Biopython code that builds the backbone (N, CA, C, O; Angstrom):
import numpy as np
from Bio.PDB.StructureBuilder import StructureBuilder

atoms = [
    (1, "MET", "N", (67.045, 18.921, 146.437)),
    (1, "MET", "CA", (65.640, 19.175, 146.286)),
    (1, "MET", "C", (65.255, 20.091, 145.140)),
    (1, "MET", "O", (64.124, 20.055, 144.657)),
    (2, "PRO", "N", (66.253, 20.956, 144.685)),
    (2, "PRO", "CA", (65.872, 21.768, 143.449)),
    (2, "PRO", "C", (65.560, 20.928, 142.329)),
    (2, "PRO", "O", (64.863, 21.405, 141.434)),
    (3, "LEU", "N", (65.992, 19.690, 142.241)),
    (3, "LEU", "CA", (65.694, 18.810, 141.095)),
    (3, "LEU", "C", (64.205, 18.557, 140.964)),
    (3, "LEU", "O", (63.714, 18.168, 139.905)),
    (4, "CYS", "N", (63.439, 18.803, 142.149)),
    (4, "CYS", "CA", (62.031, 18.424, 142.083)),
    (4, "CYS", "C", (61.162, 19.627, 141.513)),
    (4, "CYS", "O", (59.986, 19.466, 141.186)),
    (5, "ALA", "N", (61.764, 20.730, 141.426)),
    (5, "ALA", "CA", (60.947, 22.045, 140.946)),
    (5, "ALA", "C", (60.482, 21.878, 139.548)),
    (5, "ALA", "O", (59.287, 22.053, 139.309)),
    (6, "PRO", "N", (61.319, 21.552, 138.586)),
    (6, "PRO", "CA", (60.858, 21.450, 137.246)),
    (6, "PRO", "C", (59.812, 20.403, 136.932)),
    (6, "PRO", "O", (58.921, 20.685, 136.130)),
    (7, "PRO", "N", (59.856, 19.278, 137.478)),
    (7, "PRO", "CA", (58.813, 18.225, 137.322)),
    (7, "PRO", "C", (57.447, 18.740, 138.021)),
    (7, "PRO", "O", (56.353, 18.462, 137.531)),
    (8, "PHE", "N", (57.566, 19.410, 139.048)),
    (8, "PHE", "CA", (56.351, 19.815, 139.774)),
    (8, "PHE", "C", (55.735, 20.957, 138.937)),
    (8, "PHE", "O", (54.519, 21.030, 138.757)),
    (9, "ALA", "N", (56.650, 21.879, 138.411)),
    (9, "ALA", "CA", (55.994, 22.962, 137.549)),
    (9, "ALA", "C", (55.413, 22.325, 136.317)),
    (9, "ALA", "O", (54.372, 22.782, 135.845)),
    (10, "ALA", "N", (56.052, 21.246, 135.741)),
    (10, "ALA", "CA", (55.473, 20.696, 134.505)),
    (10, "ALA", "C", (54.121, 20.068, 134.883)),
    (10, "ALA", "O", (53.181, 20.143, 134.092)),
    (11, "ALA", "N", (53.993, 19.419, 136.133)),
    (11, "ALA", "CA", (52.766, 18.779, 136.473)),
    (11, "ALA", "C", (51.671, 19.808, 136.744)),
    (11, "ALA", "O", (50.484, 19.532, 136.569)),
    (12, "ALA", "N", (52.101, 21.029, 137.185)),
    (12, "ALA", "CA", (51.107, 22.162, 137.327)),
    (12, "ALA", "C", (50.642, 22.587, 135.955)),
    (12, "ALA", "O", (49.460, 22.891, 135.789)),
    (13, "VAL", "N", (51.510, 22.622, 134.966)),
    (13, "VAL", "CA", (51.182, 23.130, 133.558)),
    (13, "VAL", "C", (50.200, 21.980, 133.007)),
    (13, "VAL", "O", (49.214, 22.299, 132.341)),
    (14, "LEU", "N", (50.457, 20.786, 133.267)),
    (14, "LEU", "CA", (49.565, 19.680, 132.797)),
    (14, "LEU", "C", (48.169, 19.754, 133.511)),
    (14, "LEU", "O", (47.163, 19.453, 132.869)),
    (15, "ALA", "N", (48.090, 20.102, 134.678)),
    (15, "ALA", "CA", (46.899, 20.193, 135.414)),
    (15, "ALA", "C", (46.090, 21.412, 134.886)),
    (15, "ALA", "O", (44.859, 21.394, 134.846)),
    (16, "ALA", "N", (46.839, 22.466, 134.484)),
    (16, "ALA", "CA", (46.147, 23.617, 133.892)),
    (16, "ALA", "C", (45.544, 23.418, 132.710)),
    (16, "ALA", "O", (44.528, 24.060, 132.440)),
    (17, "VAL", "N", (46.066, 22.518, 131.845)),
    (17, "VAL", "CA", (45.564, 22.372, 130.505)),
    (17, "VAL", "C", (44.552, 21.188, 130.423)),
    (17, "VAL", "O", (44.250, 20.737, 129.318)),
    (18, "ARG", "N", (44.069, 20.722, 131.466)),
    (18, "ARG", "CA", (43.188, 19.524, 131.500)),
    (18, "ARG", "C", (41.838, 19.850, 131.119)),
    (18, "ARG", "O", (41.022, 18.933, 131.025)),
    (19, "GLY", "N", (41.455, 21.191, 130.859)),
    (19, "GLY", "CA", (40.162, 21.540, 130.380)),
    (19, "GLY", "C", (39.152, 21.969, 131.385)),
    (19, "GLY", "O", (39.573, 22.234, 132.511)),
    (20, "PRO", "N", (37.872, 22.076, 131.139)),
    (20, "PRO", "CA", (36.946, 22.591, 132.144)),
    (20, "PRO", "C", (36.707, 21.446, 133.244)),
    (20, "PRO", "O", (37.081, 20.281, 133.113)),
    (21, "VAL", "N", (36.045, 21.953, 134.314)),
    (21, "VAL", "CA", (35.822, 21.018, 135.397)),
    (21, "VAL", "C", (34.935, 19.867, 134.968)),
    (21, "VAL", "O", (33.861, 20.064, 134.399)),
    (22, "ARG", "N", (35.394, 18.689, 135.244)),
    (22, "ARG", "CA", (34.582, 17.413, 134.831)),
    (22, "ARG", "C", (33.619, 17.108, 135.901)),
    (22, "ARG", "O", (33.884, 16.213, 136.703)),
    (23, "THR", "N", (32.436, 17.829, 135.989)),
    (23, "THR", "CA", (31.556, 17.693, 137.036)),
    (23, "THR", "C", (30.751, 16.269, 136.882)),
    (23, "THR", "O", (30.136, 15.754, 137.815)),
    (24, "GLU", "N", (30.846, 15.732, 135.609)),
    (24, "GLU", "CA", (30.187, 14.435, 135.520)),
    (24, "GLU", "C", (30.874, 13.334, 136.344)),
    (24, "GLU", "O", (30.271, 12.291, 136.597)),
    (25, "LEU", "N", (32.074, 13.546, 136.746)),
    (25, "LEU", "CA", (32.711, 12.642, 137.612)),
    (25, "LEU", "C", (32.149, 12.498, 139.077)),
    (25, "LEU", "O", (32.300, 11.496, 139.775)),
    (26, "LEU", "N", (31.472, 13.661, 139.447)),
    (26, "LEU", "CA", (30.698, 13.712, 140.648)),
    (26, "LEU", "C", (29.511, 12.865, 140.842)),
    (26, "LEU", "O", (29.062, 12.679, 141.973)),
    (27, "SER", "N", (28.988, 12.349, 139.804)),
    (27, "SER", "CA", (27.773, 11.630, 139.732)),
    (27, "SER", "C", (27.949, 10.311, 138.938)),
    (27, "SER", "O", (27.162, 10.037, 138.033)),
    (28, "LEU", "N", (28.910, 9.547, 139.248)),
    (28, "LEU", "CA", (29.138, 8.310, 138.450)),
    (28, "LEU", "C", (28.213, 7.150, 138.920)),
    (28, "LEU", "O", (28.089, 6.131, 138.239)),
    (29, "GLY", "N", (27.580, 7.330, 140.080)),
    (29, "GLY", "CA", (26.839, 6.193, 140.594)),
    (29, "GLY", "C", (27.560, 4.987, 141.110)),
    (29, "GLY", "O", (27.049, 3.868, 141.120)),
    (30, "LEU", "N", (28.774, 5.258, 141.541)),
    (30, "LEU", "CA", (29.619, 4.232, 142.232)),
    (30, "LEU", "C", (29.293, 4.142, 143.665)),
    (30, "LEU", "O", (30.046, 4.607, 144.520)),
    (31, "VAL", "N", (28.134, 3.526, 143.953)),
    (31, "VAL", "CA", (27.665, 3.450, 145.331)),
    (31, "VAL", "C", (28.176, 2.158, 146.057)),
    (31, "VAL", "O", (28.032, 1.032, 145.580)),
    (32, "THR", "N", (28.745, 2.407, 147.173)),
    (32, "THR", "CA", (29.244, 1.268, 147.998)),
    (32, "THR", "C", (28.481, 1.331, 149.394)),
    (32, "THR", "O", (27.770, 2.304, 149.649)),
    (33, "PRO", "N", (28.634, 0.307, 150.276)),
    (33, "PRO", "CA", (27.981, 0.399, 151.544)),
    (33, "PRO", "C", (28.326, 1.698, 152.359)),
    (33, "PRO", "O", (27.586, 2.219, 153.193)),
    (34, "ALA", "N", (29.522, 2.118, 151.996)),
    (34, "ALA", "CA", (30.081, 3.306, 152.815)),
    (34, "ALA", "C", (29.584, 4.701, 152.217)),
    (34, "ALA", "O", (29.777, 5.771, 152.794)),
    (35, "GLY", "N", (28.931, 4.571, 151.007)),
    (35, "GLY", "CA", (28.477, 5.793, 150.317)),
    (35, "GLY", "C", (28.992, 5.895, 148.842)),
    (35, "GLY", "O", (29.560, 4.961, 148.275)),
    (36, "ASP", "N", (28.751, 7.071, 148.292)),
    (36, "ASP", "CA", (29.158, 7.309, 146.959)),
    (36, "ASP", "C", (30.617, 7.695, 146.892)),
    (36, "ASP", "O", (31.058, 8.614, 147.583)),
    (37, "VAL", "N", (31.381, 6.978, 146.043)),
    (37, "VAL", "CA", (32.833, 7.201, 145.963)),
    (37, "VAL", "C", (33.115, 8.195, 144.796)),
    (37, "VAL", "O", (34.297, 8.433, 144.550)),
    (38, "SER", "N", (32.171, 8.781, 144.074)),
    (38, "SER", "CA", (32.468, 9.526, 142.989)),
    (38, "SER", "C", (33.299, 10.806, 143.257)),
    (38, "SER", "O", (34.012, 11.291, 142.378)),
    (39, "VAL", "N", (33.190, 11.322, 144.460)),
    (39, "VAL", "CA", (34.036, 12.504, 144.826)),
    (39, "VAL", "C", (35.483, 12.117, 144.950)),
    (39, "VAL", "O", (36.334, 12.958, 144.659)),
    (40, "PHE", "N", (35.823, 10.964, 145.341)),
    (40, "PHE", "CA", (37.117, 10.446, 145.334)),
    (40, "PHE", "C", (37.758, 10.209, 143.917)),
    (40, "PHE", "O", (38.955, 10.424, 143.729)),
    (41, "VAL", "N", (36.923, 9.760, 142.935)),
    (41, "VAL", "CA", (37.267, 9.710, 141.533)),
    (41, "VAL", "C", (37.601, 11.117, 140.998)),
    (41, "VAL", "O", (38.605, 11.334, 140.319)),
    (42, "PHE", "N", (36.702, 12.060, 141.343)),
    (42, "PHE", "CA", (36.899, 13.505, 140.930)),
    (42, "PHE", "C", (38.206, 14.050, 141.436)),
    (42, "PHE", "O", (38.995, 14.607, 140.673)),
    (43, "LEU", "N", (38.436, 13.893, 142.709)),
    (43, "LEU", "CA", (39.697, 14.381, 143.366)),
    (43, "LEU", "C", (41.005, 13.688, 142.752)),
    (43, "LEU", "O", (42.046, 14.312, 142.543)),
    (44, "PHE", "N", (40.826, 12.287, 142.480)),
    (44, "PHE", "CA", (41.912, 11.641, 141.936)),
    (44, "PHE", "C", (42.239, 12.101, 140.549)),
    (44, "PHE", "O", (43.404, 12.143, 140.154)),
    (45, "TRP", "N", (41.182, 12.459, 139.783)),
    (45, "TRP", "CA", (41.412, 12.949, 138.387)),
    (45, "TRP", "C", (42.218, 14.322, 138.287)),
    (45, "TRP", "O", (43.035, 14.588, 137.406)),
    (46, "TYR", "N", (41.849, 15.129, 139.326)),
    (46, "TYR", "CA", (42.694, 16.337, 139.456)),
    (46, "TYR", "C", (44.065, 16.248, 140.124)),
    (46, "TYR", "O", (44.928, 17.102, 139.919)),
    (47, "ALA", "N", (44.234, 15.268, 140.873)),
    (47, "ALA", "CA", (45.616, 14.984, 141.568)),
    (47, "ALA", "C", (46.477, 14.103, 140.706)),
    (47, "ALA", "O", (47.637, 13.905, 141.067)),
    (48, "ALA", "N", (46.016, 13.547, 139.587)),
    (48, "ALA", "CA", (46.801, 12.596, 138.783)),
    (48, "ALA", "C", (48.080, 13.209, 138.325)),
    (48, "ALA", "O", (49.106, 12.555, 138.512)),
    (49, "PRO", "N", (48.162, 14.396, 137.740)),
    (49, "PRO", "CA", (49.385, 14.933, 137.222)),
    (49, "PRO", "C", (50.400, 15.036, 138.291)),
    (49, "PRO", "O", (51.585, 14.797, 138.057)),
    (50, "PHE", "N", (49.914, 15.429, 139.603)),
    (50, "PHE", "CA", (50.964, 15.520, 140.706)),
    (50, "PHE", "C", (51.421, 14.274, 141.212)),
    (50, "PHE", "O", (52.584, 14.116, 141.585)),
    (51, "LEU", "N", (50.513, 13.336, 141.243)),
    (51, "LEU", "CA", (50.935, 11.951, 141.644)),
    (51, "LEU", "C", (51.905, 11.329, 140.551)),
    (51, "LEU", "O", (52.840, 10.600, 140.883)),
    (52, "ALA", "N", (51.660, 11.626, 139.347)),
    (52, "ALA", "CA", (52.537, 11.212, 138.138)),
    (52, "ALA", "C", (53.880, 11.803, 138.318)),
    (52, "ALA", "O", (54.849, 11.220, 137.831)),
    (53, "ALA", "N", (54.032, 12.953, 139.002)),
    (53, "ALA", "CA", (55.340, 13.521, 139.140)),
    (53, "ALA", "C", (55.973, 13.011, 140.453)),
    (53, "ALA", "O", (57.186, 12.805, 140.475)),
    (54, "VAL", "N", (55.228, 12.801, 141.524)),
    (54, "VAL", "CA", (55.828, 12.363, 142.839)),
    (54, "VAL", "C", (56.378, 10.942, 142.770)),
    (54, "VAL", "O", (57.494, 10.643, 143.197)),
    (55, "ALA", "N", (55.583, 10.142, 142.244)),
    (55, "ALA", "CA", (56.088, 8.572, 142.208)),
    (55, "ALA", "C", (57.410, 8.441, 141.498)),
    (55, "ALA", "O", (58.309, 7.869, 142.115)),
    (56, "PRO", "N", (57.653, 8.898, 140.275)),
    (56, "PRO", "CA", (58.913, 8.659, 139.692)),
    (56, "PRO", "C", (59.990, 9.406, 140.372)),
    (56, "PRO", "O", (61.116, 8.915, 140.441)),
    (57, "LEU", "N", (59.721, 10.546, 140.872)),
    (57, "LEU", "CA", (60.747, 11.306, 141.587)),
    (57, "LEU", "C", (61.146, 10.663, 142.869)),
    (57, "LEU", "O", (62.326, 10.668, 143.221)),
    (58, "THR", "N", (60.201, 10.104, 143.586)),
    (58, "THR", "CA", (60.534, 9.333, 144.826)),
    (58, "THR", "C", (61.364, 8.135, 144.462)),
    (58, "THR", "O", (62.341, 7.837, 145.149)),
    (59, "ALA", "N", (61.022, 7.458, 143.440)),
    (59, "ALA", "CA", (61.803, 6.244, 143.037)),
    (59, "ALA", "C", (63.145, 6.657, 142.587)),
    (59, "ALA", "O", (64.110, 5.992, 142.961)),
    (60, "GLY", "N", (63.317, 7.722, 141.796)),
    (60, "GLY", "CA", (64.571, 8.135, 141.262)),
    (60, "GLY", "C", (65.526, 8.697, 142.424)),
    (60, "GLY", "O", (66.715, 8.382, 142.476)),
    (61, "LEU", "N", (64.963, 9.488, 143.277)),
    (61, "LEU", "CA", (65.784, 9.989, 144.341)),
    (61, "LEU", "C", (66.202, 8.846, 145.340)),
    (61, "LEU", "O", (67.344, 8.826, 145.798)),
    (62, "ALA", "N", (65.337, 7.966, 145.647)),
    (62, "ALA", "CA", (65.645, 6.932, 146.570)),
    (62, "ALA", "C", (66.611, 5.949, 146.072)),
    (62, "ALA", "O", (67.445, 5.472, 146.842)),
    (63, "SER", "N", (66.552, 5.589, 144.744)),
    (63, "SER", "CA", (67.444, 4.637, 144.068)),
    (63, "SER", "C", (68.834, 5.238, 143.859)),
    (63, "SER", "O", (69.852, 4.549, 143.930)),
    (64, "SER", "N", (68.838, 6.534, 143.602)),
    (64, "SER", "CA", (70.282, 7.140, 143.289)),
    (64, "SER", "C", (70.954, 7.337, 144.637)),
    (64, "SER", "O", (72.173, 7.499, 144.584)),
    (65, "GLY", "N", (70.439, 7.350, 145.720)),
    (65, "GLY", "CA", (71.108, 7.564, 146.857)),
    (65, "GLY", "C", (71.525, 9.092, 147.147)),
    (65, "GLY", "O", (72.314, 9.390, 148.044)),
    (66, "VAL", "N", (70.964, 9.949, 146.366)),
    (66, "VAL", "CA", (71.191, 11.267, 146.404)),
    (66, "VAL", "C", (70.809, 12.044, 147.777)),
    (66, "VAL", "O", (71.357, 13.082, 148.150)),
    (67, "LEU", "N", (69.877, 11.427, 148.395)),
    (67, "LEU", "CA", (69.463, 11.905, 149.720)),
    (67, "LEU", "C", (70.358, 11.483, 150.975)),
    (67, "LEU", "O", (70.250, 12.013, 152.080)),
    (68, "ASP", "N", (71.202, 10.523, 150.679)),
    (68, "ASP", "CA", (72.104, 9.930, 151.708)),
    (68, "ASP", "C", (73.125, 11.097, 152.032)),
    (68, "ASP", "O", (73.472, 11.887, 151.155)),
    (69, "PRO", "N", (73.571, 11.164, 153.283)),
    (69, "PRO", "CA", (74.687, 12.126, 153.604)),
    (69, "PRO", "C", (75.965, 11.666, 153.015)),
    (69, "PRO", "O", (76.244, 10.467, 153.004)),
    (70, "GLY", "N", (76.761, 12.579, 152.520)),
    (70, "GLY", "CA", (78.065, 12.344, 152.008)),
    (70, "GLY", "C", (78.097, 11.862, 150.524)),
    (70, "GLY", "O", (79.108, 11.404, 149.991)),
    (71, "THR", "N", (76.859, 12.014, 149.897)),
    (71, "THR", "CA", (76.775, 11.610, 148.476)),
    (71, "THR", "C", (77.681, 12.456, 147.522)),
    (71, "THR", "O", (77.703, 13.686, 147.559)),
    (72, "GLN", "N", (78.410, 11.715, 146.686)),
    (72, "GLN", "CA", (79.313, 12.483, 145.787)),
    (72, "GLN", "C", (78.437, 13.212, 144.661)),
    (72, "GLN", "O", (77.324, 12.763, 144.385)),
    (73, "ALA", "N", (78.892, 14.211, 144.087)),
    (73, "ALA", "CA", (78.227, 14.906, 143.035)),
    (73, "ALA", "C", (77.738, 14.121, 141.897)),
    (73, "ALA", "O", (76.676, 14.378, 141.330)),
    (74, "LEU", "N", (78.548, 13.128, 141.558)),
    (74, "LEU", "CA", (78.427, 12.245, 140.342)),
    (74, "LEU", "C", (77.109, 11.320, 140.675)),
    (74, "LEU", "O", (76.358, 10.913, 139.789)),
    (75, "GLY", "N", (76.947, 11.068, 141.955)),
    (75, "GLY", "CA", (75.768, 10.281, 142.387)),
    (75, "GLY", "C", (74.365, 10.877, 142.085)),
    (75, "GLY", "O", (73.343, 10.195, 142.168)),
    (76, "SER", "N", (74.372, 12.154, 141.740)),
    (76, "SER", "CA", (73.134, 12.744, 141.465)),
    (76, "SER", "C", (72.703, 12.854, 139.933)),
    (76, "SER", "O", (71.733, 13.507, 139.549)),
    (77, "VAL", "N", (73.525, 12.153, 139.146)),
    (77, "VAL", "CA", (73.231, 12.114, 137.748)),
    (77, "VAL", "C", (71.997, 11.374, 137.469)),
    (77, "VAL", "O", (71.204, 11.786, 136.623)),
    (78, "ARG", "N", (71.778, 10.213, 138.194)),
    (78, "ARG", "CA", (70.564, 9.469, 137.911)),
    (78, "ARG", "C", (69.317, 10.280, 138.349)),
    (78, "ARG", "O", (68.319, 10.212, 137.632)),
    (79, "ALA", "N", (69.295, 11.062, 139.500)),
    (79, "ALA", "CA", (68.335, 11.767, 139.934)),
    (79, "ALA", "C", (68.059, 12.946, 138.973)),
    (79, "ALA", "O", (66.897, 13.296, 138.767)),
    (80, "ALA", "N", (69.043, 13.529, 138.417)),
    (80, "ALA", "CA", (68.848, 14.616, 137.454)),
    (80, "ALA", "C", (68.252, 14.150, 136.151)),
    (80, "ALA", "O", (67.455, 14.839, 135.515)),
    (81, "ALA", "N", (68.669, 12.942, 135.772)),
    (81, "ALA", "CA", (68.154, 12.371, 134.463)),
    (81, "ALA", "C", (66.681, 11.992, 134.756)),
    (81, "ALA", "O", (65.850, 12.155, 133.863)),
    (82, "THR", "N", (66.350, 11.542, 135.850)),
    (82, "THR", "CA", (64.931, 11.238, 136.169)),
    (82, "THR", "C", (64.082, 12.496, 136.122)),
    (82, "THR", "O", (62.977, 12.504, 135.582)),
    (83, "ALA", "N", (64.642, 13.590, 136.719)),
    (83, "ALA", "CA", (63.850, 14.824, 136.725)),
    (83, "ALA", "C", (63.741, 15.451, 135.332)),
    (83, "ALA", "O", (62.719, 16.061, 135.018)),
    (84, "VAL", "N", (64.769, 15.315, 134.497)),
    (84, "VAL", "CA", (64.685, 15.889, 133.187)),
    (84, "VAL", "C", (63.769, 15.128, 132.271)),
    (84, "VAL", "O", (63.009, 15.720, 131.504)),
    (85, "GLY", "N", (63.835, 13.828, 132.345)),
    (85, "GLY", "CA", (62.875, 12.874, 131.726)),
    (85, "GLY", "C", (61.493, 13.060, 132.077)),
    (85, "GLY", "O", (60.613, 13.089, 131.216)),
    (86, "LEU", "N", (61.260, 13.191, 133.347)),
    (86, "LEU", "CA", (59.859, 13.326, 133.843)),
    (86, "LEU", "C", (59.243, 14.683, 133.419)),
    (86, "LEU", "O", (58.068, 14.782, 133.065)),
    (87, "THR", "N", (60.146, 15.764, 133.480)),
    (87, "THR", "CA", (59.802, 17.167, 133.022)),
    (87, "THR", "C", (59.353, 17.044, 131.520)),
    (87, "THR", "O", (58.273, 17.517, 131.167)),
    (88, "CYS", "N", (60.152, 16.437, 130.684)),
    (88, "CYS", "CA", (59.887, 16.355, 129.308)),
    (88, "CYS", "C", (58.588, 15.597, 129.022)),
    (88, "CYS", "O", (57.774, 16.031, 128.206)),
    (89, "ALA", "N", (58.409, 14.496, 129.680)),
    (89, "ALA", "CA", (57.243, 13.698, 129.497)),
    (89, "ALA", "C", (56.003, 14.395, 129.973)),
    (89, "ALA", "O", (54.968, 14.218, 129.329)),
    (90, "LEU", "N", (55.996, 15.164, 131.024)),
    (90, "LEU", "CA", (54.840, 15.940, 131.573)),
    (90, "LEU", "C", (54.466, 17.120, 130.653)),
    (90, "LEU", "O", (53.307, 17.430, 130.377)),
    (91, "LEU", "N", (55.646, 17.783, 130.181)),
    (91, "LEU", "CA", (55.420, 18.856, 129.235)),
    (91, "LEU", "C", (54.831, 18.472, 127.923)),
    (91, "LEU", "O", (54.030, 19.213, 127.352)),
    (92, "SER", "N", (55.219, 17.309, 127.427)),
    (92, "SER", "CA", (54.800, 16.649, 126.174)),
    (92, "SER", "C", (53.206, 16.405, 126.256)),
    (92, "SER", "O", (52.420, 16.678, 125.348)),
    (93, "ALA", "N", (52.880, 15.858, 127.471)),
    (93, "ALA", "CA", (51.470, 15.513, 127.651)),
    (93, "ALA", "C", (50.696, 16.902, 127.842)),
    (93, "ALA", "O", (49.534, 16.978, 127.441)),
    (94, "ALA", "N", (51.264, 17.910, 128.396)),
    (94, "ALA", "CA", (50.684, 19.165, 128.525)),
    (94, "ALA", "C", (50.469, 19.877, 127.135)),
    (94, "ALA", "O", (49.483, 20.579, 126.912)),
    (95, "ALA", "N", (51.400, 19.659, 126.281)),
    (95, "ALA", "CA", (51.320, 20.220, 124.890)),
    (95, "ALA", "C", (50.119, 19.519, 124.055)),
    (95, "ALA", "O", (49.319, 20.172, 123.385)),
    (96, "ARG", "N", (50.096, 18.122, 124.180)),
    (96, "ARG", "CA", (49.052, 17.434, 123.648)),
    (96, "ARG", "C", (47.637, 17.861, 124.157)),
    (96, "ARG", "O", (46.645, 17.987, 123.440)),
    (97, "GLY", "N", (47.695, 18.051, 125.420)),
    (97, "GLY", "CA", (46.225, 18.595, 126.005)),
    (97, "GLY", "C", (45.987, 19.977, 125.571)),
    (97, "GLY", "O", (44.823, 20.320, 125.369)),
    (98, "ALA", "N", (46.944, 20.811, 125.403)),
    (98, "ALA", "CA", (46.729, 22.200, 124.965)),
    (98, "ALA", "C", (46.185, 22.199, 123.439)),
    (98, "ALA", "O", (45.270, 22.946, 123.091)),
    (99, "ARG", "N", (46.764, 21.384, 122.648)),
    (99, "ARG", "CA", (46.431, 21.197, 121.297)),
    (99, "ARG", "C", (44.916, 20.665, 121.274)),
    (99, "ARG", "O", (44.173, 21.116, 120.403)),
    (100, "LYS", "N", (44.486, 19.841, 122.081)),
    (100, "LYS", "CA", (43.219, 19.214, 122.223)),
    (100, "LYS", "C", (42.101, 20.368, 122.629)),
    (100, "LYS", "O", (40.977, 20.429, 122.131)),
    (101, "LEU", "N", (42.589, 21.205, 123.558)),
    (101, "LEU", "CA", (41.705, 22.234, 124.038)),
    (101, "LEU", "C", (41.465, 23.246, 122.937)),
    (101, "LEU", "O", (40.345, 23.705, 122.716)),
    (102, "ARG", "N", (42.626, 23.605, 122.204)),
    (102, "ARG", "CA", (42.464, 24.646, 121.250)),
    (102, "ARG", "C", (41.708, 24.224, 120.031)),
    (102, "ARG", "O", (41.139, 25.064, 119.335)),
    (103, "GLY", "N", (41.685, 22.957, 119.753)),
    (103, "GLY", "CA", (40.863, 22.462, 118.628)),
    (103, "GLY", "C", (41.686, 22.596, 117.347)),
    (103, "GLY", "O", (42.858, 22.972, 117.326)),
    (104, "PRO", "N", (40.907, 22.227, 116.204)),
    (104, "PRO", "CA", (41.681, 22.344, 114.972)),
    (104, "PRO", "C", (42.029, 23.738, 114.505)),
    (104, "PRO", "O", (41.278, 24.693, 114.706)),
    (105, "ALA", "N", (43.161, 23.829, 113.889)),
    (105, "ALA", "CA", (43.630, 25.126, 113.462)),
    (105, "ALA", "C", (42.876, 25.552, 112.253)),
    (105, "ALA", "O", (42.641, 24.738, 111.360)),
    (106, "SER", "N", (42.465, 26.850, 112.178)),
    (106, "SER", "CA", (41.766, 27.409, 111.148)),
    (106, "SER", "C", (42.637, 27.888, 110.025)),
    (106, "SER", "O", (42.133, 28.413, 109.033)),
]
sb = StructureBuilder()
sb.init_structure("model")
sb.init_model(0)
sb.init_chain("A")
sb.init_seg("    ")
for serial, (resi, resn, name, xyz) in enumerate(atoms, 1):
    if name == "N":
        sb.init_residue(resn, " ", resi, " ")
    sb.init_atom(name, np.array(xyz, "f"), 0.0, 1.0, " ", f" {name:<3s}", serial, name[0])
structure = sb.get_structure()
């Protein structure tokens, strides 16, 4: 499970550089018979970085068999590669977001 810490930290950094609160997502006018679904769009927008970390980690850990009892140390290479790749991708997206927030350099 320590393999999950770096991607989750990178997802938190990505969530932190997403900019100001997007209140316009609360009034999209997506009305259904059950009511307005804009609040769910708003919540999904904020949960997206964490969902982007959980899905590949789940697939990487499940397919590598690292969670099975008696797994050899070499069996965790695929899970480690998934965690490293996902961390790099999320931090790269966070860097792009931070550059957008900062604006053009003077």
